[in-house]
C-alpha positions as CSV (number, residue, x, y, z in Angstrom):
1,X,4.8,-37.4,5.8
2,X,1.8,-39.4,4.6
3,X,-1.2,-37.5,3.2
4,X,-4.1,-37.4,5.7
5,X,-1.8,-37.6,8.7
6,X,-0.9,-34.0,9.3
7,X,-2.4,-30.5,9.8
8,X,-1.1,-27.2,10.5
9,X,-2.2,-25.6,13.8
10,X,-1.8,-22.0,14.5
11,X,-2.3,-20.5,17.9
12,X,-3.3,-16.9,17.0
13,X,-1.9,-13.6,18.5
14,X,-4.9,-13.0,20.8
15,X,-4.6,-16.5,22.3
16,X,-0.7,-16.3,22.8
17,X,-1.1,-12.8,24.4
18,X,-3.8,-14.1,26.6
19,X,-1.5,-16.8,27.9
20,X,-3.5,-19.8,26.2
21,X,-0.6,-21.4,24.4
22,X,0.1,-24.2,27.0
23,X,-3.7,-24.9,27.5
24,X,-4.3,-25.2,23.7
25,X,-1.3,-27.4,23.3
26,X,-2.5,-29.6,26.2
27,X,-5.8,-29.9,24.6
28,X,-4.3,-30.8,21.2
29,X,-2.2,-33.6,23.0
30,X,-5.1,-34.8,24.9
31,X,-7.1,-35.2,21.8
32,X,-4.5,-37.7,20.6
33,X,-2.2,-35.6,18.3
34,X,1.5,-35.7,18.1
35,X,3.7,-32.6,17.5
36,X,6.2,-33.2,14.9
37,X,7.3,-29.4,14.6
38,X,6.7,-26.3,16.4
39,X,7.9,-22.6,16.4
40,X,7.1,-19.2,18.0
41,X,7.2,-16.5,15.3
42,X,6.1,-13.1,14.5
43,X,4.5,-12.9,11.0
44,X,5.5,-10.0,8.7
45,X,2.8,-8.3,6.7
46,X,4.4,-10.0,3.5
47,X,4.3,-13.4,5.0
48,X,0.7,-13.1,6.2
49,X,-0.3,-11.7,2.7
50,X,1.2,-14.7,1.0
51,X,-0.3,-17.3,3.7
52,X,-3.7,-15.7,3.3
53,X,-3.6,-14.8,-0.4
54,X,-6.7,-17.0,-1.1
55,X,-8.8,-14.5,0.8
56,X,-7.3,-11.4,-1.0
57,X,-10.2,-9.1,-2.0
58,X,-12.5,-10.5,0.7
59,X,-14.1,-8.0,2.9
60,X,-12.3,-9.3,6.0
61,X,-8.9,-9.6,4.5
62,X,-7.2,-6.4,5.6
63,X,-8.5,-7.0,9.2
64,X,-7.2,-10.5,9.0
65,X,-3.7,-9.5,7.8
66,X,-3.5,-6.8,10.6
67,X,-4.7,-9.2,13.2
68,X,-2.3,-12.1,12.3
69,X,0.8,-9.6,12.4
70,X,-0.4,-7.9,15.6
71,X,1.7,-10.2,17.7
72,X,3.7,-13.6,17.9
73,X,2.0,-16.9,16.9
74,X,2.7,-20.5,17.6
75,X,2.7,-22.6,14.4
76,X,2.8,-26.5,14.8
77,X,2.7,-29.4,12.5
78,X,0.3,-32.0,14.3
79,X,-0.1,-35.7,13.3
80,X,-2.9,-38.0,13.7
81,X,-4.8,-40.4,11.4
82,X,-7.3,-38.3,9.5
83,X,-5.5,-35.2,11.0
84,X,-7.3,-32.4,9.2
85,X,-10.9,-33.6,9.9
86,X,-10.1,-34.6,13.6
87,X,-8.4,-31.1,14.4
88,X,-11.2,-29.4,12.8
89,X,-13.6,-31.2,15.4
90,X,-11.1,-30.2,18.2
91,X,-11.1,-26.4,17.1
92,X,-15.0,-25.9,16.8
93,X,-16.9,-23.7,14.4
94,X,-15.0,-20.8,13.2
95,X,-17.1,-18.4,15.1
96,X,-16.5,-18.8,18.8
97,X,-20.0,-18.0,19.5
98,X,-21.1,-20.9,17.6
99,X,-18.4,-23.4,18.7
100,X,-19.5,-26.4,20.6
101,X,-18.6,-26.4,24.3
102,X,-15.2,-27.8,25.2
103,X,-13.7,-27.0,21.6
104,X,-10.7,-24.8,21.5
105,X,-12.5,-21.8,19.8
106,X,-15.3,-22.1,22.4
107,X,-12.8,-22.3,25.2
108,X,-10.2,-19.7,24.0
109,X,-11.6,-17.7,21.2
110,X,-13.6,-14.2,21.7
111,X,-14.7,-13.1,18.1
112,X,-13.7,-13.3,14.5
113,X,-10.7,-13.3,13.7
114,X,-9.6,-13.6,17.2
115,X,-10.9,-17.2,17.4
116,X,-7.8,-18.6,19.0
117,X,-6.6,-21.0,16.4
118,X,-6.1,-21.8,12.7
119,X,-6.2,-25.4,11.2
120,X,-5.8,-26.7,7.7
121,X,-9.2,-27.2,5.8
122,X,-7.9,-30.1,3.4
123,X,-5.1,-32.4,3.2
124,X,-3.7,-30.4,0.3
125,X,-4.0,-27.1,2.2
126,X,-2.2,-29.1,5.2
127,X,0.9,-30.0,3.0
128,X,1.2,-26.4,1.6
129,X,0.6,-24.7,4.9
130,X,3.1,-27.0,6.7
131,X,5.7,-26.2,4.0
132,X,5.2,-22.6,4.5
133,X,6.2,-22.6,8.0
134,X,8.6,-25.5,8.2
135,X,11.5,-26.8,6.0
136,X,12.0,-30.7,5.7
137,X,14.9,-30.2,8.3
138,X,12.6,-28.8,11.0
139,X,10.2,-31.7,11.0
140,X,10.6,-35.1,12.8
């Protein structure tokens, strides 16, 4: 996969539980992204701690780990030119109350950390995050 063309997208436990998986995936598709891998999984505490290790020691870390392991998630690799930047526009601001109308977090998020979706914040993070969830054999 070429740098700049992928991002990881996660549909968080609250959005999965609320039945928003299909509408979120539809909005991603309508925004011109192609899915190249997707799975429905339940993170263990150990997996969540590794994935969110950059936030260890921050005040929200423990709550984030508890939330992300509270139910199943959908993890996906999405592709588009300038994928990280473009998906961040589709997601909206981190806080759903500040997210622009029509963005995923505005439409499906409620509060932090239940802001519906996660997306990579850089091309480097996208490569690492996608590799965390998917082997080379699971991508097309």
